[in-house]
N, C-alpha and C positions, 0 to 999 in steps of 0.2 A: 139775618144776621139781626141781631139787635145791637141798637146802638153801646148798651153795657158792657158787650165780649170785644168792641172795636179796638185793637193795637193804639195806645194813646202813645202821643210822641213828648217824651220830657227831654227837656233840658240839663243838662249838668254843668256847674263852674268850672271853668277851665284853670280855677287858680287850685279851688279846695276839690274838685270831682262832685261834692253835694246839688243838688239841686238848689236852685237862685234861695228858696225860700227859707231856706237851711243854712244858708252861708253864717247867721250868725252864730251857729254856734260849731263853726271851724276855727276860731280864732284870727282870721285873716278877711278880717270881715270889709276893710278897710279897700284893700286889693282886691277881694272880691267884687266888694259894689263900684272901681273904679275898671275891672271888667266887664260887668253887665250894662254899667253903660256906652262901654263902646261896640261893643258882640250884639246884645239886644234891649237898645235907647226904650222899644214899647216896652218890654217887661221888667226894665229898671225903672220907668216912667210911673208901673203900676204898682212896682211896691215897693221902691224909695218917695215918690214924691212929698212933696210937704200935707197935704191933707190927711195924705193913709199914713203916716207918722203920729199928726194928732188926731186923729182918730185912733189909734192904736191904743198911743198915750191917754187917753182923756177915758180909756173904757177902764185905765188898772186906776186899785185908791192913790192919792196922794201919799201915802209911805211907798207901796210899790212905785211910783214912779221916781222919787229918789234912789231907791235902791237900783231903779235901772239905772237912772243917771251915773251913778256911782259905779256900778260893772261895767255902765261902754268905759267913762273915766281911765279906768282900771286898762280894762283891755286893752285902751288904745295906746298907752301909757305903758303895757306890758307888749306890743305888741314894735312901738319906739324904738325899746330898748333893745329889745330881742333882734332888730333890724341896726342898730350902732354896733350891737357885740358884735353882728356877723362879718358887717363892713369892716369893724377892726380885725376882727381874725383873718379876713381878706387879705387887709394892707402890710397887716406883720408876717403873714406867710412867708414862706419861701419853697417854687420849685426845683427840685435838686436834679439835673441831667450829670449822670455821673457818665462817664468812659473809661469801661474796664477791661483793660487787656484779659485777655486768655492765656494763648500759647501763639508765640513767635509776635506774627502782625495779624493776628485773630481778633477783635475786638466785638464786644456790646454794649448798648449804652443804655441805661436803666437811667425811670424818671421817676421821681417818687413828689408828694405833696401837692397833689392834682385835687384831692378831696376837697383840699379848704376853700376853691374853689368852683362847689359847686356841680365839678363834671364827671359823667360815670364812667368811670374808670375801664368795663369792660370795652365800652364803645370806642373813646380814647385810644384803647390798643388797638381796636380791628380797625378804624383809621390810618394809626401808625403803619398798620399792615401794608394798607391799602395802597398810602401812599408812597412809599417805599419799597414796595414788592418785598417786603421782606418778613421772616417769622418775628411778632409781636405777643410775647405773656402777660397776662398777669400771676404775680405772686406774692402772696404774703412777706411783710419784713419781720424781723424778731421783734422789732421796739413796738408794734402795733401797727396797722394800715396796710397799704398794698402798692407793690410798685410792677409799671409795668416795663420789663425786659424787651428791647429791642436788638436784630441780631445786625453786629455793624455798625462803625463808625462816622454817627449818624447823631450830632449832637448838637453840632451847627444850626442844622437840616430840621430838625427837631425844635429846638429855638425859636427859629424861623415860623416853621406850621403852629405852633401854638398862640403864637402872637398874631399870628394874620386869622388862622381859622375860631379862636375864641377869643371874642371881645373883652370878658370880664376876667383875662390874665395880664395884669399890666407886664411888660417887659422889664422893669425893674426887678418883680419879684423871682426874678429867673435865675440861678446860677449854677453855671457848666463847672464841675469837677473833673480832675481826671485823677483814675486812679493805677497806678502801676506798680506787679508784682513786686516783689523785693526779690532783686539776684545774689545768689548764694558767689562767695568769693571762688576764685577759682584755685588760690592756693592752699588756702588754710579752709574753705567750705562754709563761713563765715557770710551772716549778712552783711552787704554793703546797706 
């Protein structure tokens, strides 16, 4: 077998999933660079050393150098503002945990708003099912988005579990709500 046909081992970025040589085109250059420095310091030194950067810049024309500098500043500003917006969204978002009465003493617990914290809804639903040994499903809600419905009255337990397991979910952003069915008045049949 010749050297040309041997399989190659390719490293992929843990942030943008591109090969590190192409991370600059992914939009998360700063995070990719930090990941590469931590995981593959030898490759980071090869790609981002001062000597390599100067060599790449010197091969560009003066006009192209200015454009490249402007572009990198724009990308950095855009990434910073996107990160700030995401942090602001997370800070203002609420996770609603509703205890809903079904029949007599039967309850289900609905959890909404997990998407804002970057959680995979289906994975969290599976975690709930395993942790509480109960049925747990993901359903679409009319206002858009998804909610997790768990069988049983588990609102306090779910709140504790979310705070313990997912460190990017602040306890202050979790709100417990009780949803009761309206009972009919025995005499007139009206709503009480």
